[in-house]
C-alpha positions in Angstrom: 37.9 0.1 56.0 38.5 -3.5 56.6 42.1 -4.1 56.0 43.8 -7.3 56.6 47.2 -5.5 57.3 45.9 -3.1 60.0 47.0 -3.3 63.5 43.5 -3.8 64.7 43.3 -7.0 62.3 46.3 -8.3 63.7 44.9 -7.9 67.2 41.8 -9.7 66.4 43.7 -12.5 65.0 45.6 -12.9 68.2 42.3 -12.6 70.3 40.6 -15.4 68.3 43.7 -17.8 68.9 43.7 -17.0 72.6 39.8 -17.3 73.0 39.7 -20.6 71.0 41.5 -22.1 74.1 39.2 -20.7 76.6 35.8 -22.4 77.4 32.8 -20.1 77.5 32.1 -21.1 81.0 35.6 -20.1 82.1 34.7 -16.5 80.7 32.0 -16.6 83.3 34.4 -17.7 85.9 36.8 -15.1 85.3 34.3 -12.1 85.2 31.5 -12.3 87.9 29.8 -9.4 86.1 29.9 -10.9 82.7 26.0 -11.2 82.4 25.6 -7.5 83.1 28.5 -6.5 80.9 27.4 -8.3 78.0 23.7 -7.4 78.0 22.2 -4.4 76.2 18.5 -3.0 76.2 16.9 -0.8 73.7 13.4 -0.1 72.3 11.7 -2.8 74.2 14.4 -5.5 73.4 16.9 -7.1 75.6 20.0 -8.9 74.1 22.1 -11.4 75.9 25.6 -11.4 74.4 27.3 -13.3 77.3 27.4 -16.7 75.6 29.7 -15.4 72.8 33.3 -16.3 72.6 34.6 -12.9 73.5 35.7 -11.1 76.5 35.7 -7.3 77.3 39.4 -7.0 75.6 38.3 -8.6 72.3 34.9 -6.6 72.3 37.0 -3.4 72.7 39.0 -4.2 69.7 36.0 -5.1 67.6 34.6 -1.6 68.6 37.9 -0.2 67.3 37.4 -2.0 64.0 34.2 -0.4 63.5 35.6 3.1 64.6 38.5 2.5 62.1 35.9 1.9 59.3 34.6 5.4 60.1 31.2 4.0 61.2 29.8 6.9 63.1 30.3 9.2 60.0 28.8 6.6 57.6 25.8 6.2 60.0 25.2 10.0 60.3 25.6 10.2 56.5 22.6 7.8 56.0 20.4 9.4 58.5 21.2 12.8 57.0 20.3 11.9 53.6 23.7 11.7 51.9 24.0 9.6 48.7 25.5 6.5 50.2 24.1 4.0 47.6 27.0 5.3 45.3 26.5 2.6 42.4 22.8 3.9 41.8 23.4 7.5 43.2 20.5 7.2 45.7 19.9 8.2 49.3 19.1 5.5 51.7 16.2 6.8 53.8 13.9 4.1 55.0 14.4 5.7 58.4 12.5 8.7 57.3 9.4 6.4 56.7 9.0 5.9 60.3 10.4 9.1 61.8 7.8 11.1 63.7 10.2 13.7 65.0 10.9 16.6 62.6 14.1 16.1 60.7 16.3 19.2 60.4 16.9 18.9 56.7 14.4 16.4 55.3 11.2 17.9 56.3 9.8 17.8 52.7 10.2 14.1 52.6 8.5 13.7 55.9 5.5 15.6 54.4 5.3 13.3 51.5 5.3 10.2 53.9 2.7 11.8 56.2 0.5 12.5 53.1 0.9 8.9 52.0 0.1 7.7 55.6 -3.0 9.8 55.5 -4.2 8.4 52.1 -3.5 4.7 53.4 -5.6 5.5 56.5 -8.5 6.8 54.4 -8.3 3.6 52.1 -8.1 1.1 55.0 -11.0 2.8 56.6 -13.0 2.5 53.4 -12.2 -1.2 53.2 -12.8 -1.8 56.8 -16.1 0.1 57.0 -17.6 -1.5 53.9 -17.7 1.8 52.2 -15.6 0.5 49.4 -17.6 -1.9 47.2 -16.7 -4.4 44.4 -18.3 -4.8 41.0 -21.4 -6.3 42.6 -21.7 -3.8 45.4 -20.5 -6.3 47.9 -17.8 -5.3 50.5 -14.4 -6.5 50.5 -13.5 -9.6 52.4 -10.2 -10.8 51.1 -7.1 -8.9 49.9 -4.3 -10.5 47.6 -1.0 -8.9 47.6 0.7 -9.5 44.3 4.7 -8.8 44.6 7.9 -10.4 45.0 11.0 -9.9 47.0 10.7 -6.8 49.4 7.2 -6.1 48.0 6.1 -9.7 49.5 8.5 -10.9 52.2 8.2 -8.0 54.5 4.4 -7.4 54.4 3.8 -11.2 54.6 6.2 -11.6 57.6 4.7 -8.8 59.6 1.0 -9.7 58.7 1.8 -13.4 60.2 3.6 -12.0 63.2 0.7 -9.8 64.1 -1.9 -12.3 63.5 -3.4 -11.7 67.0 -4.1 -7.9 65.8 -5.8 -8.9 62.6 -9.1 -7.6 61.6 -12.0 -9.1 59.5 -10.2 -8.8 56.4 -8.4 -11.9 55.2 -4.8 -11.5 53.6 -3.2 -13.6 51.0 0.2 -13.2 49.3 1.3 -14.5 45.8 4.8 -14.0 44.7 5.9 -17.0 42.7 5.4 -17.0 38.9 4.5 -20.6 39.1 1.0 -20.6 38.3 0.2 -22.9 41.3 0.8 -20.1 43.7 -2.0 -17.9 42.2 -4.2 -20.7 41.4 -4.2 -22.1 45.0 -4.9 -18.6 46.4 -7.8 -17.8 43.6 -9.4 -21.2 44.2 -10.5 -20.1 47.6 -11.8 -16.7 46.7 -14.8 -14.8 45.5 -14.0 -12.3 42.7 -16.8 -10.0 43.8 -15.2 -9.6 47.4 -11.6 -9.8 46.5 -9.2 -6.8 46.2 -5.7 -7.0 44.7 -2.8 -4.8 45.8 -0.1 -5.0 43.0 3.3 -4.0 44.5 5.9 -3.1 42.1 8.1 0.1 42.2 8.7 0.1 38.4 5.5 -1.8 37.6 7.6 -3.9 35.2 8.6 -6.8 37.4 8.0 -9.8 35.4 6.7 -12.1 38.0 4.4 -9.7 39.5 2.9 -8.3 36.2 2.4 -12.0 35.0 0.3 -12.8 38.2 -1.4 -9.4 38.2 -2.6 -10.0 34.6 -3.9 -13.6 35.3 -5.6 -12.3 38.3 -7.3 -9.6 36.3 -8.5 -12.0 33.6 -9.9 -14.2 36.5 -11.7 -11.1 37.9 -13.1 -9.9 34.6 -14.2 -13.3 33.6 -16.8 -13.0 36.6 -17.4 -9.2 36.4 -17.9 -9.1 32.6 -16.7 -5.6 32.4 -13.4 -3.8 32.3 -14.6 -1.3 34.7 -14.2 -4.0 37.5 -10.4 -3.6 37.5 -10.7 0.0 39.1 -12.8 -1.4 42.0 -10.6 -4.6 42.6 -7.1 -3.3 41.8 -4.9 -0.9 43.6 -1.1 -0.3 43.3 2.0 0.6 45.1 4.4 1.9 42.5 6.3 5.0 41.3 5.3 4.3 37.9 1.8 5.9 37.8 1.3 5.8 33.9 2.1 2.1 33.7 -0.4 1.3 36.6 -3.0 3.6 34.9 -2.5 1.5 31.7 -3.1 -1.6 33.6 -6.6 -0.1 34.7 -5.9 1.3 38.1 -7.2 4.6 38.9 -4.7 7.3 39.7 -6.2 8.0 43.0 -5.7 4.2 44.2 -2.0 4.3 43.3 0.2 4.6 46.5 3.8 6.1 45.9 7.3 4.7 46.4 10.3 6.6 46.2 13.8 5.9 44.9 15.4 6.5 48.2 13.5 3.5 49.6 15.1 0.1 48.5 12.9 -2.8 48.0 14.0 -4.9 51.1 13.7 -1.9 53.4 10.2 -0.9 52.1 7.7 -2.5 54.4 7.5 0.8 56.3 6.2 2.5 53.2 2.9 1.9 51.4 4.2 -1.4 50.6 3.1 -2.0 54.1 -0.6 -1.5 52.9 -1.4 -5.3 53.4 -0.3 -4.9 57.1 -2.6 -1.9 57.6 -5.4 -3.7 55.8 -4.9 -6.8 57.9 -4.3 -5.2 61.3 -5.6 -1.7 61.0 -3.7 1.6 60.6 -3.2 2.2 64.3 -1.2 -1.1 64.5 0.9 0.0 61.4 1.7 3.2 63.2 2.9 1.4 66.3 5.3 -0.8 64.2 6.7 2.3 62.7 7.1 3.8 66.3 8.9 0.6 67.5 11.3 0.9 64.4 11.8 4.6 65.0 12.7 3.9 68.7 15.6 1.5 67.4 16.6 4.1 65.0 17.1 6.6 67.8 19.1 4.0 69.8 21.3 3.2 67.0 21.9 7.0 66.1 22.9 8.0 69.6 23.9 5.2 71.9 27.8 4.8 72.4 29.1 2.1 70.1 30.0 -0.2 73.0 26.4 0.0 74.3 24.8 0.0 70.9 22.8 -3.2 70.1 23.0 -3.2 66.3 26.7 -2.5 66.5 27.5 -5.2 68.9 25.7 -7.6 67.0 27.3 -6.5 63.8 31.1 -6.8 65.2 30.3 -10.0 66.9 29.0 -11.5 63.3 32.3 -10.1 61.8 34.5 -11.7 64.4 32.9 -15.1 63.5 32.8 -14.6 59.8 36.4 -13.2 59.3 38.4 -14.7 62.2 36.5 -18.0 63.2 35.6 -18.7 59.5 32.0 -19.2 60.2 30.1 -19.5 56.9 26.6 -19.4 58.1 24.4 -17.7 60.7 21.2 -19.2 62.2 18.3 -17.2 63.1 15.8 -19.3 65.5 12.6 -17.4 66.6 10.9 -19.2 69.5 7.5 -17.9 68.3 5.0 -19.5 66.0 4.1 -16.0 64.8 7.7 -15.3 63.7 7.6 -18.3 61.3 8.6 -16.1 58.2 11.2 -13.9 60.2 14.1 -16.0 59.2 13.2 -16.0 55.5 12.7 -12.2 55.6 16.0 -11.7 57.3 17.5 -13.8 54.6 16.7 -11.4 51.9 17.6 -8.3 54.0 21.0 -9.6 55.0 22.1 -11.7 51.8 21.0 -9.5 49.3 22.5 -6.5 51.1 25.8 -7.9 51.9 26.4 -10.9 49.4 29.1 -8.7 47.6 32.5 -9.4 46.5 33.4 -5.9 45.5 34.4 -3.1 47.8 33.1 0.5 47.2 36.3 1.4 45.1 35.5 -1.4 42.6 38.4 -3.6 44.0 37.8 -7.0 45.4 36.7 -7.5 48.9 39.5 -8.0 51.3 37.6 -10.9 53.0 34.5 -12.7 53.2 31.3 -10.6 53.6 27.7 -11.7 54.2 27.0 -15.1 55.9 24.6 -17.7 54.7 21.3 -17.0 56.8 19.2 -19.7 57.6 16.9 -21.3 60.5 13.4 -22.2 61.6 11.1 -21.6 64.5 11.6 -23.4 67.7 10.9 -26.0 68.7 10.6 -27.5 65.2 14.3 -27.1 64.4 15.4 -29.0 67.4 14.1 -32.2 65.8 15.9 -31.5 62.5 18.9 -29.3 62.2 19.9 -28.8 65.7 21.7 -32.0 65.5 24.4 -30.3 63.4 24.4 -27.2 65.6 25.4 -29.3 68.6 27.6 -32.0 67.1 28.5 -30.8 63.6 32.0 -30.0 62.6 31.1 -26.3 61.7 30.5 -23.5 64.2 27.2 -21.9 63.5 26.6 -18.7 65.6 22.9 -18.4 66.6 20.3 -15.8 67.4 17.5 -17.0 69.5 14.4 -14.8 69.5 12.2 -15.3 72.4 9.0 -13.3 73.4 8.4 -14.1 77.1 4.8 -14.1 77.0 2.2 -14.8 74.3 -1.0 -13.3 73.5 -4.3 -14.6 74.6 -6.1 -16.9 72.2 -9.8 -17.8 72.3 -9.4 -21.7 71.7 -7.0 -22.3 74.6 -7.6 -21.1 78.2 -5.0 -18.8 80.0 -3.3 -21.3 82.2 -3.1 -23.9 79.4 -1.5 -21.2 77.4 1.0 -20.4 80.1 2.1 -23.9 80.4 2.7 -24.1 76.6 4.8 -20.8 76.8 6.8 -22.1 79.8 7.7 -25.3 77.8 8.6 -23.1 74.7 10.8 -20.8 76.8 12.5 -23.7 78.6 13.4 -25.2 75.3 14.9 -22.0 74.1 17.0 -21.4 77.1 18.0 -25.1 77.3 19.2 -25.0 73.6 21.3 -21.9 74.2 22.8 -23.3 77.4 23.5 -26.9 75.6 25.3 -25.2 72.6 27.7 -23.3 75.2 28.1 -26.4 77.8 28.4 -29.2 75.3 29.0 -32.7 76.9 32.5 -34.1 78.0 33.5 -37.7 77.4 33.3 -38.3 81.2 29.8 -37.0 81.2 28.7 -39.3 78.4 30.3 -42.3 80.1 28.5 -41.7 83.3 25.2 -41.3 81.7 25.7 -44.6 79.9 26.7 -46.4 83.3 23.6 -44.9 84.9 21.5 -46.5 82.3 23.0 -49.8 83.4 25.3 -50.3 80.3 28.6 -52.1 81.2 31.8 -50.0 81.5 33.5 -51.4 78.4 30.3 -50.5 76.2 29.9 -47.1 78.0 33.4 -46.2 77.0 33.0 -47.4 73.5 29.6 -45.5 73.0 30.7 -42.2 74.8 32.4 -40.4 72.0 29.2 -40.6 69.9 27.3 -38.7 72.7 29.9 -36.1 73.3 29.5 -32.4 72.1 32.1 -29.8 71.9 30.1 -27.1 73.3 31.3 -23.5 73.2 28.9 -22.7 70.2 28.1 -19.0 70.5 24.7 -17.5 70.6 22.8 -14.3 71.5 19.3 -14.5 72.9 17.0 -11.5 72.2 14.1 -11.2 74.5 11.0 -9.0 74.6 7.9 -9.0 77.0 5.6 -9.8 74.2 5.5 -9.7 70.4 3.8 -6.3 70.0 3.7 -4.3 66.8 6.3 -1.9 68.6 8.6 -4.6 69.5 8.4 -6.1 66.1 9.2 -2.9 64.5 12.3 -2.5 66.7 13.3 -6.1 66.0 13.2 -5.6 62.2 15.1 -2.3 62.6 17.5 -3.9 64.8 18.6 -6.3 62.0 18.5 -3.5 59.3 21.1 -1.5 61.2 23.2 -4.7 62.0 23.5 -5.3 58.3 24.3 -1.7 57.5 27.3 -1.8 60.2 28.7 -4.9 58.8 28.6 -3.2 55.1 30.3 -0.3 56.6 33.1 -2.2 58.1 33.4 -4.4 55.1 33.5 -1.3 52.9 30.7 -2.6 50.6 27.4 -1.1 49.4 24.6 -2.8 51.2 21.9 -1.0 49.0 22.3 -2.4 45.4 21.8 -6.0 44.0 23.3 -6.3 40.8 23.3 -10.1 41.2 19.6 -10.0 41.2 19.6 -8.3 37.8 21.8 -10.8 35.9 19.2 -13.4 36.3 16.5 -11.3 35.0 18.6 -10.3 32.1 19.2 -14.0 31.0 15.7 -14.8 31.6 14.6 -12.3 29.1 16.9 -14.0 26.4 15.7 -17.6 27.3 12.0 -17.2 27.6 11.5 -16.3 23.8 13.3 -19.4 22.8 11.0 -21.6 25.1 8.0 -20.2 23.4 8.9 -19.9 19.8 10.9 -22.1 17.3 14.0 -19.8 17.7 17.3 -21.5 17.6 19.1 -22.1 20.8 22.4 -20.2 21.3 23.5 -20.7 24.7 25.8 -23.0 26.5 25.6 -26.7 25.7 23.9 -27.5 29.1 21.1 -24.8 28.8 20.6 -25.7 25.2 19.9 -29.4 26.2 17.6 -28.3 29.1 15.7 -26.0 26.7 15.2 -28.9 24.5 13.8 -31.1 27.3 11.3 -28.4 27.9 10.2 -28.2 24.3 9.9 -32.2 24.1 7.8 -32.0 27.1 5.4 -29.7 25.6 5.0 -31.3 22.0 
């Protein structure tokens, strides 16, 4: 448990005060083996932690913090299927979705998962082979996933990341209840060759059902018969009866289980769009990569455990360096949606103010996650990373090679990749080194600027440096490596929740907005009197005035 009055806490306070006076470069001077000591490899990934503002003594105490929170017991409880989501009385077993080795006590769940994967494989083959036909007997060319949150962000991110593996089927994702999202997608499609995947565990999610109903009207207007729904809609849901009422055949409803949280569900049938886009073997490889990271997390000593090290470093910055945000910067175009995905994973899991016992958390919990792909971010927010008043820890994610593409020859592509890698490495180095006043003055003088003016300008070019970063590399962005990367962040988030003594697997803050929406919507669409706060009442009236 994270307790401010513990000896470990007081030791970490002292380590932060000490390390705040030590430049990161000096840590390398003091330890010739620092690079080797602060590196970790697992499941095809390599993490370099050596640019962080920690030394061996501080890291050992951070590991003690994890041990004092009973991390190992909590980790094992999760993997063994104990109820650790106490507020909802649920198991947390997304790891079972990718476990290919027999579990000693959860084999019955593995059987359910295996049967679902077999059904997915049969369905994907029917689409890819052209055996599945629409209302006009044409094969399917486009698939639209209609979902939101975990039913959208994960499949979309993975499908984009694995673009080089995609087959002949085109994937589209609709999540926003703003009609423009669905309209722009449907404008490009032919109803006769379009399949919709409606992803909603309860089949009651308002945004998803609104979009699904509108999509069904669009389809039926072209087909002219209600029977077309069964040929153009499938569902991923635990609410079979509701999906059947919508018009979806029971055989085309893929299951979800209450032991799988939405933001951890891409490994389940929620990942059907991934399999449709890339093929079932690629989906299986994604699962295998995640399982490899699961095995590392479950067995590696804490001091050599990649998710654990990432987690405790994050806690050091949040609770002892008072860093409120964390940037995730993938240097891969294919990972363009990765940061957005991790935003939900981290912020919905650990954005909590209440400890497991129902009391207030004893300190700050989840950070604000943000970022953008490199090199784009270098020309926008990196200015703040280098010279801003706030310290922002950074994760750089870097595939060292890139898949071949038809439009660019191999040598030219290597040249692009070398530039990309050079930019990534230079950013992490620049964050660490910074630039002193002496260096800035010297640069101005080399430009021919007189001494007095160089002295006056130098402060504007100074950068404090000592900004911490992790660099995660992999040989290439394969399905296996992507699976391992996602699982790495899942486990990091769990470790932090265990130390903070919060529940990472509920999301009551999401529910409040839904409840209030159900109160406001009828007022917008009827003459019912407004009975809310003055600000909301005035905004409702503005909406009504706009629609008179």
